[in-house]
C-alpha positions in Angstrom: 128.3 -23.0 155.8 128.2 -24.6 159.2 131.3 -23.9 161.2 130.9 -27.2 163.1 131.1 -29.1 159.8 134.3 -27.3 158.8 136.0 -27.9 162.1 134.9 -31.6 162.0 136.4 -32.0 158.5 139.6 -30.2 159.4 140.1 -32.1 162.6 139.5 -35.4 160.8 142.2 -34.6 158.3 144.7 -33.6 161.0 143.9 -36.8 162.9 144.1 -39.0 159.8 147.6 -37.6 159.0 148.7 -37.9 162.6 147.7 -41.6 162.6 149.1 -42.5 159.2 152.4 -40.6 159.5 152.8 -41.7 163.1 152.4 -45.3 161.9 154.8 -44.8 159.0 157.4 -43.1 161.1 157.3 -45.6 164.0 155.5 -43.1 166.3 152.2 -44.9 166.5 151.1 -43.1 169.7 151.2 -39.8 167.9 148.0 -40.7 166.1 146.3 -42.4 169.0 146.9 -39.4 171.3 145.9 -36.9 168.7 142.6 -38.8 168.1 141.9 -38.9 171.8 142.2 -35.1 171.9 140.1 -34.7 168.8 137.4 -37.0 170.3 137.4 -35.1 173.6 136.7 -31.9 171.7 134.1 -33.7 169.4 132.2 -35.1 172.3 132.3 -31.8 174.2 130.3 -30.3 171.3 127.8 -33.1 170.9 124.2 -32.5 171.8 123.9 -36.1 173.1 127.2 -37.5 174.3 125.8 -40.9 175.1 124.5 -41.5 171.6 127.7 -40.1 170.0 129.9 -42.2 172.2 127.8 -45.3 171.4 128.2 -44.7 167.7 132.0 -44.3 168.2 132.1 -47.5 170.2 130.2 -49.4 167.4 132.6 -48.1 164.8 135.6 -49.0 166.9 134.4 -52.6 167.5 133.5 -53.0 163.8 136.8 -51.5 162.7 138.8 -53.6 165.2 137.2 -56.8 163.9 137.4 -55.9 160.2 141.0 -54.6 160.2 142.1 -57.5 162.4 140.7 -60.0 159.8 142.6 -58.2 157.1 145.8 -58.4 159.2 145.2 -62.1 160.2 144.7 -63.1 156.6 147.9 -61.3 155.5 146.1 -58.8 153.2 147.5 -55.9 155.3 150.6 -55.6 157.3 151.6 -52.7 159.6 155.0 -51.6 160.8 154.1 -50.1 164.2 151.5 -50.0 166.9 150.8 -53.7 167.0 149.8 -55.3 170.3 149.7 -58.7 168.5 150.8 -59.8 165.1 147.3 -60.8 164.0 145.4 -57.8 165.3 145.0 -54.3 163.9 147.4 -51.7 165.4 146.0 -49.3 168.0 146.4 -46.3 165.7 144.1 -47.9 163.1 141.5 -48.5 165.8 141.9 -44.9 166.8 141.2 -43.9 163.2 137.9 -45.8 163.2 136.9 -43.7 166.2 138.0 -40.6 164.4 136.1 -41.6 161.3 133.0 -42.2 163.4 133.2 -38.6 164.6 132.4 -37.5 161.0 129.3 -39.6 160.5 126.9 -37.2 162.2 128.7 -34.0 161.2 130.7 -33.7 158.0 129.3 -36.9 156.5 125.7 -36.4 157.6 124.8 -35.7 153.9 125.0 -39.5 153.4 122.1 -40.2 155.8 119.3 -42.0 154.1 121.4 -42.4 151.0 122.5 -46.0 151.4 123.4 -46.6 147.8 125.5 -43.5 147.7 127.1 -44.6 151.0 127.8 -48.0 149.4 129.6 -46.3 146.5 131.4 -43.9 148.8 132.6 -46.8 150.9 133.6 -49.0 148.0 135.7 -46.2 146.5 136.8 -44.2 149.6 137.8 -47.1 151.8 140.4 -48.5 149.4 141.6 -45.1 148.5 142.3 -44.2 152.1 144.3 -47.4 152.6 146.1 -46.9 149.3 147.1 -43.4 150.6 148.3 -45.1 153.7 150.3 -47.5 151.6 151.9 -44.7 149.6 152.8 -42.8 152.9 154.4 -46.0 154.3 152.0 -46.8 157.1 150.6 -50.1 155.7 151.8 -52.8 153.3 149.7 -54.9 151.0 151.6 -58.0 149.9 148.9 -58.6 147.3 147.8 -55.1 146.4 145.0 -56.1 144.0 143.5 -58.6 146.4 143.8 -56.3 149.4 142.2 -53.3 147.6 139.4 -55.6 146.3 138.6 -56.9 149.8 138.7 -53.4 151.1 136.3 -52.2 148.5 133.8 -55.0 149.2 134.1 -54.6 152.9 133.7 -50.9 152.9 130.7 -51.2 150.5 129.0 -53.0 153.4 130.5 -51.1 156.3 129.6 -47.6 155.1 125.8 -48.1 154.7 125.8 -49.9 158.1 127.6 -47.0 159.8 125.2 -44.5 158.2 122.3 -46.5 159.5 124.0 -46.5 163.0 124.6 -42.8 162.8 120.9 -42.2 162.4 120.1 -44.4 165.3 122.9 -43.0 167.5 122.9 -39.3 166.5 124.7 -37.2 169.0 124.2 -34.1 166.9 120.4 -34.2 166.4 119.8 -30.5 166.4 122.2 -29.7 163.6 122.9 -32.7 161.4 119.7 -34.6 160.7 117.2 -33.4 158.1 114.1 -32.0 159.8 115.8 -32.5 163.2 114.5 -36.0 163.6 116.1 -39.3 164.2 114.9 -42.6 162.9 115.1 -45.5 165.3 
């Protein structure tokens, strides 16, 4: 098994818990600072830092817009890390960057599998937010509506991010089948 894949997976889990528990315990900077350190390591191991940074930037922008829509519509509410009441908190935005760091490494198996990515997103996205709810980092005033919206949103987001990960692959030599990148 590829050590890079294992390290990527473990660092994602550590960063995810730092963000969620930091948000729940009113220590939102804990997650954001942790993610910054993880991303510094991640980018230092990338074969193409510009492409990998571009992918992370795309995911951050997409995540900021998506989560801010969920906050502005009242589907999600957060207890800490808010710069504005209708925008996603900074630790959630950091989590989008953290998630992007998995796309070309531990989630590279989803490349060219858009239907599987759709299912993965439709199920995994809401499950991650539900875990955040249970840990106290997020609230869902209408849980059914919030989870439904998250499922539909992530069903679109995940295939798009997998496409973007092929276009902006910072780990070309180790994560792409046949060591090629499709443009």
